[in-house]
N, C-alpha and C positions, 0 to 999 in steps of 0.2 A: 617259943623257939620252934616247936613242931609245926605251928601254923605257918611260919616263914618258910619251912622246908616244903610244905605242901604247895604254897604259892609259887615257889621257884620251879617245882616239878611241873605245875600247870603251865607256867610261862614257857618252859623248855618244850613241852609237848606241843603247845600252840605254834611255836616258831618252826618246829619240825613239820607240822601239818601245812603251814603256810609255804615253807620251802618246797615240800613235796608237790603242793598245788602249782607253784610257779614252774617247777621242772616239767610237770605234766603239760601245763599250758604251753610252755615253750616248744615241747615236742609236737604237740598238736598243730601249732602254728607252722612249724618247719615242715610238717607232713603236708599241710595244705599248700604251702608255697611250692614244694617239690612236685606235687601233682599238677599244679597250675602250669609249671614250666616243663612238664613232661610232653614235649611235642613229638608227634610221630616222625620216624625217620623218613627222609624223602625217598620216594619210589624211583629206582633207577630208570632212566629213559632208554627206550630201545632205538631211538632215532640216532643215526650216525652223526658224528661231529662234522660241522661244515668244512669243506675243503677250500683252502684259500684259492681264489680265482687268479689265474695267471694273467699278466698284463695283455691288453689288446695288442699293443705294439710298443716299440721304443721310438721316440721322436727326439731329434736334436733341435734345440732352440738357440739361436744366436742373436744376442742383443748387440746390434752394431755399434762400432766405435768404443769409446771408454777412456778414462784417464786423460792423458795429454791430448788425445784425439777426440775432440768434442763433436765432430761432424758438422752438419748444417747448424747455423745459428739463427734463432728467431729474430726477425727484423724488428719487431716492436718490443718483445720481452727480453731479448738477449739470452734466452735459455739455450743450452746446448742440446743438440739432438740426442746425444748419448744418454742424457738423463731420462728423456721420455722413452727412448728405446728400451731401457732397462725396466722402467715402470710397467710398460705394456707387456713386455716379455714375461715378467713375473706373474702378471695376471693371466696370461695365456697358459703358463705352466700350471697354475692353480686349477684352471678350467679343465685342462687335459687330465691332470692327476685325479680330479673328481670323477672322471669318466674312465678310470682304470688304464690310463696310458702312462708308461714310464717316460720320464723326461730327463734329458741330459742338457745342461746349460754350458755354453762356451764361457760365459762369465755371469756371475751372480751378484756382483757388487759394482761399485763405480770405477774400479781400476781397469786399466788396459791389461792385456795378457803379456806384454813385454815392454821394453823401453823404447823401441822404435816401431814404426808402422809396418816395416817389412817383417820384423820378427813376430809382431802381433799376428799378422795375416798368415805367417807360416805355421804358427801354433793352431790357429783356427782351421787351417787346411788339414792338419793332422787329426784334430778332434772330429771333423765332419766325415773323415774317411773311415767310417765305422760300418762293418758288414752286418751288424746286428740291428741297425736302425732302419725304419721304414720311410722316414722323411726328414728333411732338414728345412727349417724355416728361419730365415734371417730377417729381423724386424728393424726397420729404419723409418726416418722421417725425410721428406723430400725438400728440394728447393729448385727454383728456376728463375731466370732473369725476368720473365714475364710474370709479374705478381698477380695477374688475374687467374692463373692456372691453379686449380685446387682439386682436392679429392684424392682417394687412394689409387694406387697402381700396384700390380703384381707382376714380377718378372720370373721367367723360367729359362733354362738353357735352350738356345735355338737348336732345332733338330731333335729335341726330346719332347715332342708334343704328346706322345702316348702316355708318358709317365709324369714328367715334370709339368707338361702342359695341362694334364688332367688335374693335378694337385692345384695348380695356379687357378684353373677355372672354378674349382670348388670354392677356393678361398676368396677370390675377388667377388664372386656372386654373394656369398653369405656375408661378407664384410660390408658390401654396399647396401645390402638389405638391412643389416643391423643398424647402420648409421643413417638410413633413409637417403641414400645417394643413388642417382641413376647408375645402373649396372654398366660397368666398363668391360672391355675385353682384356684378357691377360696379354702380356707382351713378351716376345722372345728377346733374349739378350745374351751377352757373353761376359759374365762377371765371375771372379774367382770362386765364390761360394757355390754358385749353381754349376760351374764348370768342373770343379774338383771333387764335389761330393760323390760318394758311391751310391747313395740313395737319391731318389727324386728330390730336387731342392728348388726352393723359390725365395725370392726377396720380396718382402711386403713393405711397400712405401705407404705409410698410413695417411699421409697428407703432406701439405706444403707449408713449411715454416716461413716461406717467402710470401705467403698469402695471409693477409691480416685475419680474415675470418677463420681459416684453417688453424692458424697459429693459436688463436684464442681457445679454440675447441681442443686442440692437442694438449694444451696445458691444463685442461679441466679433468680431474680424476674420474668424474662420472662418465665423461666421454671416452676416457682411456679404458674404462670397463666395457663400454660398448664395442670399442675396437677389439679388445681381447676376446669378447664373446663371439664376435663375427669371425675372427681368425680361427679360434678354436673349433667353432662349429664346422667350418669348411674343412679343417684338418680331419676331424672325426668322420665327416661324410666321406672323405677320400679313403680313410683307413677302412671303413666298413665296405666301401666299394671294391677294395682289393682283398678283403678278408671278411666275407659275410658271416656275421654272428647274430646273436639275439638283438632285437631292435634297441636303439639308444633310448634312455629314459628322458 
């Protein structure tokens, strides 16, 4: 009986020792883990936080036509000018915004701005009469009865050579260079967009849907990107010419 009690005491002592060892081992492991994760606190930076850069300028982009008003129709493809106008205009928007230019769109989807052409143009007129914008660019595709005529054209309000003409000259040059077309002169005209705008305004005719070669290219997304690049580059060069800042990237 006494022997049994001794054995029980020994077992109890052994269990206590093992328990104590496990507790100590656990504490040691936790201490090691806590030291391993004890990262130094970050040193505060003395450099000032970057100040958001104000936009270089505000530009209005007008994608011509839309909705019930399809504009010129492709002779071979049957595509409406309004579709290509919007595609190119959105690409120009992206290019300008990437260069810190604020962009206002007269339309950003396939719809017209009103139910009739007269109402639609009245709304566009209101939108482009913005004192805070530096330029207005209306993007179109062209057509002509002579199907041999091709290539881009740019129009500005006649009598406004110093401002509208300057913008037109920048854009027609960079556009022609981007699509590898002989550089043309810009053209004076008298159209609502260029006449009623408060800021210098131009109409960019990207090519002729009445010309088979032009039509095929105008429907090509990669060519549309080139058109947008050329137009945006001309706009940026004009903006920097009237507001010299740091060189463009």
